Every structure is written in structure tokens, then in C-alpha cells.
All heavy atoms as a GROMACS GRO file, in nm:
protein
  414
    1MET      N    1   7.798  13.776  10.837
    1MET     CA    2   7.869  13.725  10.725
    1MET      C    3   7.930  13.592  10.766
    1MET      O    4   7.994  13.581  10.870
    1MET     CB    5   7.980  13.822  10.683
    1MET     CG    6   8.067  13.768  10.574
    1MET     SD    7   8.201  13.878  10.526
    1MET     CE    8   8.110  14.013  10.458
    2GLN      N    9   7.906  13.493  10.687
    2GLN     CA   10   7.964  13.361  10.712
    2GLN      C   11   8.061  13.329  10.598
    2GLN      O   12   8.026  13.344  10.482
    2GLN     CB   13   7.855  13.256  10.718
    2GLN     CG   14   7.906  13.116  10.738
    2GLN     CD   15   7.794  13.019  10.761
    2GLN    OE1   16   7.721  13.030  10.857
    2GLN    NE2   17   7.779  12.925  10.671
    3ARG      N   18   8.182  13.288  10.635
    3ARG     CA   19   8.282  13.253  10.533
    3ARG      C   20   8.322  13.109  10.554
    3ARG      O   21   8.362  13.069  10.662
    3ARG     CB   22   8.404  13.343  10.547
    3ARG     CG   23   8.368  13.489  10.523
    3ARG     CD   24   8.480  13.580  10.558
    3ARG     NE   25   8.507  13.572  10.701
    3ARG     CZ   26   8.607  13.634  10.759
    3ARG    NH1   27   8.691  13.705  10.689
    3ARG    NH2   28   8.626  13.625  10.888
    4LEU      N   29   8.311  13.031  10.450
    4LEU     CA   30   8.351  12.891  10.453
    4LEU      C   31   8.473  12.875  10.365
    4LEU      O   32   8.470  12.913  10.248
    4LEU     CB   33   8.237  12.801  10.400
    4LEU     CG   34   8.104  12.817  10.472
    4LEU    CD1   35   7.994  12.743  10.398
    4LEU    CD2   36   8.114  12.769  10.615
    5LEU      N   37   8.580  12.824  10.421
    5LEU     CA   38   8.706  12.810  10.349
    5LEU      C   39   8.757  12.668  10.353
    5LEU      O   40   8.740  12.598  10.452
    5LEU     CB   41   8.813  12.900  10.410
    5LEU     CG   42   8.797  13.050  10.386
    5LEU    CD1   43   8.899  13.126  10.466
    5LEU    CD2   44   8.812  13.081  10.240
    6LEU      N   45   8.823  12.631  10.246
    6LEU     CA   46   8.886  12.501  10.240
    6LEU      C   47   9.020  12.503  10.313
    6LEU      O   48   9.056  12.409  10.382
    6LEU     CB   49   8.908  12.462  10.093
    6LEU     CG   50   8.979  12.330  10.067
    6LEU    CD1   51   8.897  12.215  10.123
    6LEU    CD2   52   9.002  12.311   9.919
    7GLU      N   53   9.095  12.611  10.302
    7GLU     CA   54   9.232  12.619  10.354
    7GLU      C   55   9.243  12.722  10.467
    7GLU      O   56   9.226  12.842  10.444
    7GLU     CB   57   9.325  12.659  10.239
    7GLU     CG   58   9.469  12.666  10.275
    7GLU     CD   59   9.524  12.535  10.327
    7GLU    OE1   60   9.505  12.432  10.259
    7GLU    OE2   61   9.584  12.536  10.435
    8PRO      N   62   9.273  12.679  10.592
    8PRO     CA   63   9.287  12.772  10.703
    8PRO      C   64   9.395  12.878  10.683
    8PRO      O   65   9.390  12.985  10.742
    8PRO     CB   66   9.322  12.683  10.823
    8PRO     CG   67   9.291  12.545  10.781
    8PRO     CD   68   9.292  12.540  10.632
    9ALA      N   69   9.492  12.852  10.597
    9ALA     CA   70   9.599  12.949  10.571
    9ALA      C   71   9.547  13.077  10.508
    9ALA      O   72   9.615  13.180  10.510
    9ALA     CB   73   9.706  12.886  10.481
   10TYR      N   74   9.426  13.076  10.453
   10TYR     CA   75   9.366  13.194  10.391
   10TYR      C   76   9.310  13.293  10.494
   10TYR      O   77   9.269  13.403  10.458
   10TYR     CB   78   9.253  13.156  10.297
   10TYR     CG   79   9.294  13.075  10.176
   10TYR    CD1   80   9.202  12.994  10.112
   10TYR    CD2   81   9.422  13.079  10.125
   10TYR    CE1   82   9.237  12.920  10.001
   10TYR    CE2   83   9.458  13.005  10.014
   10TYR     CZ   84   9.366  12.925   9.953
   10TYR     OH   85   9.401  12.853   9.844
   11PHE      N   86   9.304  13.254  10.620
   11PHE     CA   87   9.241  13.336  10.723
   11PHE      C   88   9.296  13.478  10.726
   11PHE      O   89   9.220  13.575  10.725
   11PHE     CB   90   9.258  13.270  10.860
   11PHE     CG   91   9.190  13.342  10.972
   11PHE    CD1   92   9.053  13.333  10.989
   11PHE    CD2   93   9.262  13.421  11.060
   11PHE    CE1   94   8.990  13.400  11.092
   11PHE    CE2   95   9.200  13.489  11.163
   11PHE     CZ   96   9.063  13.478  11.178
   12GLY      N   97   9.428  13.495  10.728
   12GLY     CA   98   9.488  13.628  10.734
   12GLY      C   99   9.458  13.712  10.611
   12GLY      O  100   9.428  13.831  10.621
   13THR      N  101   9.464  13.651  10.494
   13THR     CA  102   9.435  13.723  10.370
   13THR      C  103   9.290  13.770  10.366
   13THR      O  104   9.263  13.884  10.331
   13THR     CB  105   9.463  13.631  10.248
   13THR    OG1  106   9.600  13.589  10.253
   13THR    CG2  107   9.435  13.703  10.118
   14ILE      N  108   9.199  13.683  10.404
   14ILE     CA  109   9.057  13.718  10.405
   14ILE      C  110   9.031  13.832  10.503
   14ILE      O  111   8.956  13.925  10.474
   14ILE     CB  112   8.970  13.596  10.438
   14ILE    CG1  113   8.982  13.491  10.328
   14ILE    CG2  114   8.825  13.635  10.458
   14ILE    CD1  115   8.933  13.534  10.193
   15ASN      N  116   9.094  13.829  10.621
   15ASN     CA  117   9.076  13.937  10.718
   15ASN      C  118   9.132  14.070  10.668
   15ASN      O  119   9.077  14.175  10.696
   15ASN     CB  120   9.138  13.901  10.852
   15ASN     CG  121   9.043  13.822  10.938
   15ASN    OD1  122   8.922  13.822  10.915
   15ASN    ND2  123   9.095  13.754  11.037
   16THR      N  124   9.241  14.066  10.592
   16THR     CA  125   9.297  14.188  10.535
   16THR      C  126   9.200  14.251  10.435
   16THR      O  127   9.174  14.372  10.438
   16THR     CB  128   9.432  14.159  10.466
   16THR    OG1  129   9.522  14.108  10.564
   16THR    CG2  130   9.489  14.283  10.402
   17VAL      N  131   9.143  14.170  10.348
   17VAL     CA  132   9.046  14.219  10.250
   17VAL      C  133   8.921  14.269  10.322
   17VAL      O  134   8.866  14.374  10.289
   17VAL     CB  135   9.010  14.108  10.149
   17VAL    CG1  136   8.897  14.151  10.058
   17VAL    CG2  137   9.132  14.070  10.067
   18TYR      N  138   8.876  14.197  10.423
   18TYR     CA  139   8.758  14.235  10.503
   18TYR      C  140   8.778  14.375  10.563
   18TYR      O  141   8.690  14.460  10.557
   18TYR     CB  142   8.740  14.130  10.612
   18TYR     CG  143   8.619  14.146  10.699
   18TYR    CD1  144   8.495  14.099  10.658
   18TYR    CD2  145   8.628  14.204  10.825
   18TYR    CE1  146   8.384  14.110  10.738
   18TYR    CE2  147   8.518  14.216  10.906
   18TYR     CZ  148   8.397  14.168  10.863
   18TYR     OH  149   8.287  14.181  10.943
   19ALA      N  150   8.896  14.400  10.620
   19ALA     CA  151   8.926  14.529  10.682
   19ALA      C  152   8.928  14.642  10.578
   19ALA      O  153   8.886  14.754  10.608
   19ALA     CB  154   9.061  14.523  10.754
   20GLU      N  155   8.972  14.614  10.457
   20GLU     CA  156   8.973  14.715  10.351
   20GLU      C  157   8.831  14.761  10.316
   20GLU      O  158   8.808  14.879  10.291
   20GLU     CB  159   9.039  14.660  10.225
   20GLU     CG  160   9.188  14.644  10.234
   20GLU     CD  161   9.247  14.585  10.108
   20GLU    OE1  162   9.188  14.600   9.999
   20GLU    OE2  163   9.353  14.521  10.118
   21TYR      N  164   8.736  14.670  10.316
   21TYR     CA  165   8.600  14.703  10.276
   21TYR      C  166   8.515  14.758  10.390
   21TYR      O  167   8.426  14.839  10.366
   21TYR     CB  168   8.532  14.581  10.214
   21TYR     CG  169   8.574  14.558  10.072
   21TYR    CD1  170   8.682  14.476  10.043
   21TYR    CD2  171   8.510  14.620   9.966
   21TYR    CE1  172   8.724  14.455   9.912
   21TYR    CE2  173   8.550  14.600   9.836
   21TYR     CZ  174   8.657  14.518   9.810
   21TYR     OH  175   8.698  14.498   9.681
   22PHE      N  176   8.539  14.714  10.512
   22PHE     CA  177   8.452  14.754  10.622
   22PHE      C  178   8.514  14.856  10.716
   22PHE      O  179   8.443  14.914  10.797
   22PHE     CB  180   8.406  14.630  10.702
   22PHE     CG  181   8.311  14.544  10.624
   22PHE    CD1  182   8.354  14.426  10.566
   22PHE    CD2  183   8.179  14.581  10.608
   22PHE    CE1  184   8.268  14.346  10.494
   22PHE    CE2  185   8.091  14.502  10.535
   22PHE     CZ  186   8.136  14.384  10.478
   23GLY      N  187   8.644  14.878  10.710
   23GLY     CA  188   8.708  14.979  10.795
   23GLY      C  189   8.686  14.953  10.943
   23GLY      O  190   8.701  14.842  10.990
   24ASP      N  191   8.646  15.059  11.016
   24ASP     CA  192   8.626  15.046  11.160
   24ASP      C  193   8.493  14.981  11.197
   24ASP      O  194   8.476  14.935  11.308
   24ASP     CB  195   8.634  15.184  11.227
   24ASP     CG  196   8.774  15.241  11.222
   24ASP    OD1  197   8.871  15.162  11.216
   24ASP    OD2  198   8.788  15.365  11.223
   25HIS      N  199   8.397  14.981  11.106
   25HIS     CA  200   8.267  14.920  11.132
   25HIS      C  201   8.269  14.777  11.077
   25HIS      O  202   8.250  14.754  10.959
   25HIS     CB  203   8.155  15.000  11.065
   25HIS     CG  204   8.021  14.936  11.082
   25HIS    ND1  205   7.957  14.935  11.203
   25HIS    CD2  206   7.943  14.869  10.996
   25HIS    CE1  207   7.842  14.869  11.189
   25HIS    NE2  208   7.832  14.829  11.064
   26LYS      N  209   8.294  14.682  11.166
   26LYS     CA  210   8.305  14.542  11.123
   26LYS      C  211   8.181  14.464  11.169
   26LYS      O  212   8.160  14.446  11.288
   26LYS     CB  213   8.431  14.480  11.179
   26LYS     CG  214   8.557  14.542  11.120
   26LYS     CD  215   8.680  14.480  11.178
   26LYS     CE  216   8.805  14.534  11.113
   26LYS     NZ  217   8.821  14.678  11.121
   27PRO      N  218   8.101  14.417  11.074
   27PRO     CA  219   7.985  14.335  11.110
   27PRO      C  220   8.028  14.202  11.173
   27PRO      O  221   8.142  14.158  11.154
   27PRO     CB  222   7.917  14.308  10.975
   27PRO     CG  223   7.974  14.406  10.880
   27PRO     CD  224   8.110  14.441  10.931
   28ALA      N  225   7.937  14.141  11.247
   28ALA     CA  226   7.965  14.009  11.304
   28ALA      C  227   7.995  13.912  11.191
   28ALA      O  228   7.941  13.923  11.081
   28ALA     CB  229   7.844  13.961  11.383
   29ARG      N  230   8.082  13.816  11.219
   29ARG     CA  231   8.119  13.722  11.114
   29ARG      C  232   8.152  13.586  11.174
   29ARG      O  233   8.184  13.573  11.291
   29ARG     CB  234   8.236  13.774  11.035
   29ARG     CG  235   8.362  13.792  11.116
   29ARG     CD  236   8.466  13.868  11.035
   29ARG     NE  237   8.595  13.864  11.101
   29ARG     CZ  238   8.652  13.968  11.156
   29ARG    NH1  239   8.592  14.085  11.154
   29ARG    NH2  240   8.769  13.958  11.214
   30VAL      N  241   8.143  13.487  11.089
   30VAL     CA  242   8.177  13.349  11.124
   30VAL      C  243   8.278  13.300  11.022
   30VAL      O  244   8.262  13.323  10.902
   30VAL     CB  245   8.052  13.259  11.120
   30VAL    CG1  246   8.089  13.115  11.144
   30VAL    CG2  247   7.948  13.306  11.220
   31PHE      N  248   8.383  13.234  11.069
   31PHE     CA  249   8.487  13.181  10.981
   31PHE      C  250   8.494  13.031  11.007
   31PHE      O  251   8.524  12.988  11.117
   31PHE     CB  252   8.620  13.247  11.016
   31PHE     CG  253   8.733  13.210  10.925
   31PHE    CD1  254   8.760  13.285  10.812
   31PHE    CD2  255   8.812  13.100  10.953
   31PHE    CE1  256   8.865  13.251  10.729
   31PHE    CE2  257   8.918  13.067  10.871
   31PHE     CZ  258   8.944  13.142  10.759
   32VAL      N  259   8.462  12.950  10.906
   32VAL     CA  260   8.458  12.805  10.920
   32VAL      C  261   8.553  12.741  10.819
   32VAL      O  262   8.544  12.770  10.699
   32VAL     CB  263   8.315  12.750  10.899
   32VAL    CG1  264   8.312  12.600  10.910
   32VAL    CG2  265   8.218  12.813  10.997
   33CYS      N  266   8.642  12.656  10.867
   33CYS     CA  267   8.728  12.578  10.777
   33CYS      C  268   8.669  12.438  10.768
   33CYS      O  269   8.633  12.379  10.869
   33CYS     CB  270   8.869  12.570  10.832
   33CYS     SG  271   8.952  12.728  10.834
   34THR      N  272   8.660  12.389  10.649
   34THR     CA  273   8.602  12.257  10.628
   34THR      C  274   8.700  12.169  10.552
   34THR      O  275   8.764  12.213  10.457
   34THR     CB  276   8.467  12.268  10.553
   34THR    OG1  277   8.416  12.138  10.532
   34THR    CG2  278   8.481  12.341  10.422
   35ALA      N  279   8.715  12.045  10.596
   35ALA     CA  280   8.812  11.954  10.535
   35ALA      C  281   8.765  11.902  10.399
   35ALA      O  282   8.842  11.895  10.305
   35ALA     CB  283   8.838  11.837  10.629
   36GLY      N  284   8.641  11.869  10.390
   36GLY     CA  285   8.588  11.816  10.264
   36GLY      C  286   8.507  11.922  10.193
   36GLY      O  287   8.419  11.984  10.252
   37TRP      N  288   8.536  11.946  10.068
   37TRP     CA  289   8.469  12.052   9.994
   37TRP      C  290   8.410  11.994   9.868
   37TRP      O  291   8.474  11.917   9.798
   37TRP     CB  292   8.568  12.164   9.960
   37TRP     CG  293   8.502  12.293   9.926
   37TRP    CD1  294   8.482  12.343   9.800
   37TRP    CD2  295   8.445  12.387  10.014
   37TRP    NE1  296   8.418  12.464   9.807
   37TRP    CE2  297   8.392  12.493   9.937
   37TRP    CE3  298   8.431  12.393  10.152
   37TRP    CZ2  299   8.329  12.603   9.994
   37TRP    CZ3  300   8.368  12.502  10.207
   37TRP    CH2  301   8.318  12.606  10.129
   38PHE      N  302   8.289  12.030   9.836
   38PHE     CA  303   8.219  11.970   9.723
   38PHE      C  304   8.218  12.058   9.598
   38PHE      O  305   8.178  12.015   9.493
   38PHE     CB  306   8.075  11.938   9.762
   38PHE     CG  307   8.001  12.058   9.815
   38PHE    CD1  308   7.936  12.142   9.729
   38PHE    CD2  309   8.002  12.087   9.950
   38PHE    CE1  310   7.868  12.254   9.777
   38PHE    CE2  311   7.935  12.198  10.000
   38PHE     CZ  312   7.869  12.281   9.912
   39GLY      N  313   8.263  12.182   9.610
   39GLY     CA  314   8.256  12.274   9.497
   39GLY      C  315   8.390  12.296   9.430
   39GLY      O  316   8.494  12.256   9.480
   40PRO      N  317   8.388  12.365   9.315
   40PRO     CA  318   8.512  12.392   9.241
   40PRO      C  319   8.581  12.521   9.286
   40PRO      O  320   8.649  12.586   9.208
   40PRO     CB  321   8.462  12.404   9.098
   40PRO     CG  322   8.325  12.462   9.112
   40PRO     CD  323   8.270  12.403   9.239
   41PHE      N  324   8.563  12.560   9.411
   41PHE     CA  325   8.616  12.687   9.462
   41PHE      C  326   8.668  12.667   9.603
   41PHE      O  327   8.637  12.568   9.668
   41PHE     CB  328   8.508  12.794   9.459
   41PHE     CG  329   8.374  12.744   9.506
   41PHE    CD1  330   8.345  12.734   9.640
   41PHE    CD2  331   8.278  12.702   9.415
   41PHE    CE1  332   8.223  12.686   9.684
   41PHE    CE2  333   8.155  12.653   9.458
   41PHE     CZ  334   8.128  12.645   9.593
   42ASP      N  335   8.750  12.761   9.652
   42ASP     CA  336   8.809  12.752   9.786
   42ASP      C  337   8.738  12.836   9.891
   42ASP      O  338   8.765  12.823  10.008
   42ASP     CB  339   8.955  12.797   9.783
   42ASP     CG  340   9.043  12.704   9.702
   42ASP    OD1  341   9.003  12.589   9.680
   42ASP    OD2  342   9.151  12.748   9.660
   43LEU      N  343   8.647  12.923   9.849
   43LEU     CA  344   8.582  13.018   9.940
   43LEU      C  345   8.435  13.033   9.906
   43LEU      O  346   8.398  13.044   9.789
   43LEU     CB  347   8.650  13.154   9.929
   43LEU     CG  348   8.582  13.274   9.994
   43LEU    CD1  349   8.581  13.259  10.146
   43LEU    CD2  350   8.651  13.403   9.954
   44GLU      N  351   8.352  13.033  10.009
   44GLU     CA  352   8.210  13.064   9.992
   44GLU      C  353   8.174  13.169  10.096
   44GLU      O  354   8.213  13.157  10.213
   44GLU     CB  355   8.124  12.939  10.014
   44GLU     CG  356   7.975  12.967  10.000
   44GLU     CD  357   7.891  12.841  10.015
   44GLU    OE1  358   7.937  12.733   9.978
   44GLU    OE2  359   7.778  12.855  10.065
   45ILE      N  360   8.103  13.273  10.055
   45ILE     CA  361   8.063  13.380  10.146
   45ILE      C  362   7.910  13.389  10.144
   45ILE      O  363   7.849  13.396  10.038
   45ILE     CB  364   8.123  13.515  10.106
   45ILE    CG1  365   8.276  13.509  10.113
   45ILE    CG2  366   8.069  13.626  10.195
   45ILE    CD1  367   8.344  13.633  10.062
   46ASP      N  368   7.851  13.390  10.262
   46ASP     CA  369   7.706  13.403  10.277
   46ASP      C  370   7.683  13.525  10.366
   46ASP      O  371   7.738  13.534  10.475
   46ASP     CB  372   7.653  13.277  10.344
   46ASP     CG  373   7.502  13.281  10.364
   46ASP    OD1  374   7.434  13.354  10.292
   46ASP    OD2  375   7.454  13.211  10.456
   47CYS      N  376   7.606  13.623  10.317
   47CYS     CA  377   7.583  13.742  10.398
   47CYS      C  378   7.443  13.799  10.373
   47CYS      O  379   7.379  13.769  10.274
   47CYS     CB  380   7.689  13.848  10.371
   47CYS     SG  381   7.692  13.907  10.203
   48VAL      N  382   7.401  13.881  10.468
   48VAL     CA  383   7.274  13.951  10.459
   48VAL      C  384   7.306  14.099  10.476
   48VAL      O  385   7.379  14.138  10.567
   48VAL     CB  386   7.177  13.906  10.570
   48VAL    CG1  387   7.049  13.986  10.566
   48VAL    CG2  388   7.148  13.757  10.558
   49ALA      N  389   7.253  14.183  10.387
   49ALA     CA  390   7.281  14.326  10.394
   49ALA      C  391   7.151  14.404  10.406
   49ALA      O  392   7.047  14.364  10.353
   49ALA     CB  393   7.354  14.371  10.267
   50LEU      N  394   7.157  14.515  10.475
   50LEU     CA  395   7.044  14.605  10.492
   50LEU      C  396   7.079  14.738  10.430
   50LEU      O  397   7.180  14.798  10.466
   50LEU     CB  398   7.010  14.622  10.640
   50LEU     CG  399   6.904  14.724  10.674
   50LEU    CD1  400   6.768  14.681  10.619
   50LEU    CD2  401   6.898  14.746  10.823
   51ALA      N  402   6.999  14.784  10.338
   51ALA     CA  403   7.023  14.914  10.276
   51ALA      C  404   6.929  15.016  10.340
   51ALA      O  405   6.810  14.992  10.356
   51ALA     CB  406   6.997  14.906  10.126
   52ASN      N  407   6.984  15.127  10.378
   52ASN     CA  408   6.903  15.236  10.438
   52ASN      C  409   6.870  15.340  10.334
   52ASN      O  410   6.945  15.377  10.254
   52ASN     CB  411   6.977  15.301  10.553
   52ASN     CG  412   6.984  15.211  10.673
   52ASN    OD1  413   6.894  15.130  10.694
   52ASN    ND2  414   7.089  15.223  10.751
   0.00000   0.00000   0.00000
């Protein structure tokens, strides 16, 4: 899971939500803060999921 954020202050909030959904099984993740943002949003999430 890759998370791109405009504001580094969101890091704690995003990790809290992440823990609610994944519990003890936490997939690998990347957290990137970017100074210049081209979209009308503060967060972008890119992930790949495998269904069994």
C-alpha cells in the first residue's frame, strides 16, 4: 500500500485508521509526503489486493 499525502501532520490519523482496518496483520506500506500536489485532494492511496 502506498499513501501519498500533502500534509505530514496526517500521518498519525492515517495510521490510526490503518490499524482499525488491518488489526494485527499489517501489510507493507509506503508513506510519502509531497510538497507540490496537482489534485483537488490531500490523500492518494495505491494498493494491490489478493483475494483467496
